[in-house]
Each structure stands twice: as structure tokens, then as C-alpha cells.
C-alpha positions as CSV (number, residue, x, y, z in Angstrom):
1,M,0.0,0.0,0.0
2,Y,1.1,3.6,-0.7
3,F,-0.1,6.6,1.2
4,L,0.1,10.0,-0.5
5,G,0.1,13.3,1.4
6,L,-0.5,16.6,-0.4
7,D,0.2,19.9,1.3
8,L,-1.4,22.6,-0.8
9,G,0.3,25.9,-1.4
10,Q,0.5,28.3,-4.3
11,K,1.6,31.9,-3.8
12,R,3.6,32.1,-0.5
13,D,4.4,28.4,-0.1
14,P,4.8,25.7,-2.7
15,A,2.5,22.6,-2.8
16,A,4.3,19.4,-1.8
17,L,3.6,15.8,-2.4
18,A,4.9,12.7,-0.5
19,V,4.5,9.0,-1.1
20,V,4.9,6.7,1.9
21,E,4.9,2.9,1.3
22,K,3.7,0.4,3.9
23,T,6.3,-2.4,3.7
24,P,5.6,-6.1,4.2
25,E,7.1,-5.7,7.7
26,L,4.4,-3.0,8.4
27,K,7.0,-0.3,8.5
28,L,6.6,3.0,6.6
29,M,9.1,4.1,4.1
30,V,9.1,7.6,2.5
31,R,9.7,6.8,-1.2
32,Y,9.1,10.2,-2.8
33,V,8.8,13.8,-1.9
34,E,8.7,16.8,-4.2
35,R,7.7,20.5,-4.2
36,A,5.8,22.0,-7.1
37,P,7.3,25.3,-8.3
38,L,5.9,28.3,-6.4
39,G,2.7,29.6,-8.1
40,T,1.8,26.3,-9.8
41,P,-1.9,26.5,-10.7
42,Y,-4.1,24.0,-8.9
43,P,-5.2,22.2,-12.1
44,R,-1.5,21.4,-12.7
45,V,-1.1,20.2,-9.1
46,V,-4.0,17.8,-9.7
47,D,-2.3,16.6,-12.9
48,W,0.9,16.0,-10.9
49,V,-1.0,14.0,-8.3
50,R,-2.7,12.0,-11.0
51,R,0.6,11.1,-12.6
52,V,2.0,9.9,-9.3
53,A,-1.2,8.1,-8.2
54,T,-1.5,6.3,-11.6
55,N,2.1,5.2,-11.7
56,R,2.1,1.4,-12.3
57,Q,3.6,0.7,-8.8
58,V,1.1,2.9,-7.0
59,S,-2.1,2.6,-9.1
60,G,-5.0,1.0,-7.3
61,R,-3.0,0.6,-4.1
62,C,-3.1,4.1,-2.7
63,D,-4.8,6.4,-0.3
64,L,-4.5,10.2,-0.4
65,A,-4.7,12.7,2.5
66,V,-4.9,16.2,1.2
67,D,-4.7,19.5,3.1
68,A,-8.1,21.0,2.7
69,T,-7.3,24.1,4.8
70,G,-8.3,27.4,3.4
71,V,-8.8,27.1,-0.4
72,G,-8.2,23.3,-0.2
73,A,-11.9,22.3,-0.5
74,P,-12.2,23.1,-4.2
75,V,-8.9,21.3,-4.9
76,V,-10.2,18.3,-3.1
77,E,-13.2,18.3,-5.4
78,M,-10.9,18.6,-8.4
79,L,-8.9,15.6,-7.1
80,R,-12.1,13.6,-6.6
81,A,-13.2,14.4,-10.2
82,A,-9.8,13.3,-11.5
83,Q,-10.6,9.7,-10.6
84,L,-7.1,8.9,-9.1
85,G,-7.9,5.4,-8.0
86,C,-7.1,6.5,-4.5
87,D,-9.4,6.9,-1.5
88,I,-9.2,10.6,-0.6
89,A,-9.3,12.1,2.9
90,A,-9.8,15.8,3.1
91,V,-8.0,17.2,6.1
92,T,-8.3,20.7,7.6
93,I,-5.2,21.3,9.6
94,T,-6.2,23.2,12.8
95,G,-4.8,24.7,15.9
96,G,-7.4,22.8,18.0
97,D,-7.0,20.2,20.7
98,K,-8.6,17.1,19.2
99,E,-9.3,15.4,15.9
100,T,-12.9,15.6,14.7
101,Q,-14.8,14.4,11.7
102,S,-17.8,16.2,10.2
103,G,-19.6,16.4,6.9
104,G,-17.0,14.4,5.0
105,M,-14.0,16.3,6.4
106,W,-11.4,15.6,9.0
107,N,-10.2,18.4,11.3
108,V,-6.8,17.4,12.6
109,P,-4.6,19.5,14.9
110,K,-1.2,20.3,13.4
111,R,0.3,19.3,16.7
112,D,-1.2,15.7,16.3
113,L,0.1,15.5,12.7
114,M,3.6,16.4,13.8
115,A,3.5,14.2,16.9
116,G,2.5,11.2,14.8
117,L,5.4,11.9,12.5
118,Q,7.9,12.3,15.3
119,V,6.8,9.2,17.1
120,A,7.0,7.1,13.9
121,L,10.5,8.4,13.3
122,E,11.6,7.9,16.9
123,N,10.2,4.3,17.1
124,G,11.8,3.3,13.8
125,D,8.4,2.8,12.2
126,L,9.2,5.4,9.6
127,M,12.3,5.5,7.4
128,I,13.4,7.7,4.6
129,A,14.7,6.0,1.4
130,G,18.3,6.8,0.9
131,A,18.2,7.2,-2.9
132,M,15.3,9.7,-2.9
133,R,16.0,12.9,-4.9
134,E,14.7,15.4,-2.3
135,R,16.0,13.4,0.8
136,E,18.3,16.2,1.9
137,A,15.6,18.8,1.7
138,L,13.2,16.7,3.7
139,V,15.8,16.0,6.4
140,R,16.6,19.7,6.5
141,E,12.9,20.6,7.0
142,L,12.6,17.9,9.7
143,V,15.4,19.6,11.6
144,D,14.0,23.1,11.1
145,V,10.5,22.3,12.4
146,Q,10.2,23.7,15.9
147,V,7.5,24.2,18.5
148,R,7.4,27.8,19.8
149,P,5.1,29.0,22.6
150,R,2.9,32.0,21.9
151,E,1.6,34.6,24.4
152,S,-1.9,33.1,23.9
153,G,-0.8,29.9,25.5
154,R,-1.0,28.0,22.2
155,S,2.1,26.9,20.3
156,R,3.3,27.6,16.8
157,I,4.6,24.5,15.0
158,G,6.6,24.9,11.9
159,A,9.9,25.9,10.3
160,D,11.3,29.1,11.8
161,G,13.5,31.5,10.0
162,E,13.5,33.5,6.8
163,G,12.8,31.4,3.7
164,E,12.3,28.2,5.7
165,H,9.6,25.8,4.6
166,D,7.9,22.8,6.2
167,D,5.8,21.8,3.1
168,L,7.6,18.4,2.6
169,V,7.2,17.6,6.3
170,I,3.5,18.4,6.3
171,A,3.1,16.2,3.2
172,V,4.8,13.3,4.9
173,A,2.9,13.9,8.1
174,L,-0.4,13.7,6.2
175,A,0.7,10.5,4.5
176,V,1.7,9.0,7.9
177,W,-1.6,10.1,9.4
178,R,-3.5,8.4,6.6
179,A,-1.4,5.2,6.9
180,K,-2.6,4.9,10.5
181,K,-6.3,5.1,9.6
182,P,-8.3,1.9,8.8
183,R,-8.9,1.1,5.2
184,P,-12.5,1.3,3.9
185,R,-14.2,-2.1,3.5
186,P,-15.8,-3.2,0.3
187,N,-19.6,-2.9,0.1
188,S,-21.9,-5.7,-0.9
189,F,-21.2,-5.0,-4.6
190,G,-17.4,-5.6,-4.1
191,Q,-16.6,-1.9,-4.4
192,R,-14.9,0.2,-1.8
193,H,-17.0,2.7,0.1
194,I,-15.8,6.2,-0.4
195,L,-14.2,7.2,2.9
196,S,-16.5,9.3,4.9
197,F,-14.2,11.9,6.3
């Protein structure tokens, strides 16, 4: 199985896509990460995701978690219309305290996404493929992500510093989050139910 994570961006931050494979040993392996060029129109992002999701290794064996925060909802609809062959989970990344599901959407605290990623790395349940093209960029982002307390009592989680990004990390965190969710069961007609997120 392959789990795709898509962090949407366009003008200030680039969109990023990650592919995480669940190995036969039930470990997770980051196989692919890439950023789209800054300013890439959403229809081209959808085409990019389609190319990855329909790759012969991934096709029919994938689930996608997509950042539906802000303008993400229309992009989620474009992805669904693209018939990727993946179950799609729309995730609004929040500053809240708990994960909720409502009306076909997940609301997931950024803190939970990052904690899930951190725990998977620390436990050795998540590895990063050595030959991956953007491996160094991902490792640099993982190092740059910090938790900073705010005066409001909440924390800011992300890359700090001028020109720093956490897009690849968010994409991987979304893929890892999706990998930990149960797969949909086939209905009586042998087809998978659309995930009700």
C-alpha cells in the first residue's frame, strides 16, 4: 500500500507531495517527496498528483490525504473528479485540541500530525529512502521544524526562519496520518466505500 500526502500551497508556499509505502514488515518508508514550483496553478497540481497516483507501482494501491485548509476544499473536489484510483481524505489542519470528523471532512490539529510523524521516526516505524532525490531537503525541513510557545498559551509549530519551509514535512505527516487510519471495507457489490471523512 502507498499513502500520499498533499500539502497545498501556491503563492507564498509551494505545494508538496509525499508518497509513503507500507512495507511487508508493516513499517513505513518515505519513497518520494517533491515540491511544485511556487505559483503552480491547482489544475497542474491535480495533474501532478494524477501522474503519481496512476504510476504502475502505486495505481489502485493508494490512499491520499490532502490538506483542505483554506482554499483546499475546491482542490479536493478537483482531485475527486480526476478519478485517481485512491481513496481521498480531506484534512483541515487546525490549531485545535482534538481530531474531529464532520460532513465528509477531518479536522486534525497540526500538533497531532507532527507528533504522529515524530513518534513514527523515533520508534523506527518510519524510514526515509536513501536514494530519494529530495531526501536532503526533507531532512533539513525535519530539523528546522520547531514548537514555539505564543503569548496566547498556544504553540506555533513549523519551520522558523526567513525562507524556511515545512511543506515536505506536512506532506509526509499527512501520508503517515492516513497510513494509521483503517482502510475502507468493500460494500456488498465488491466496491470500496468512499471514505466518509
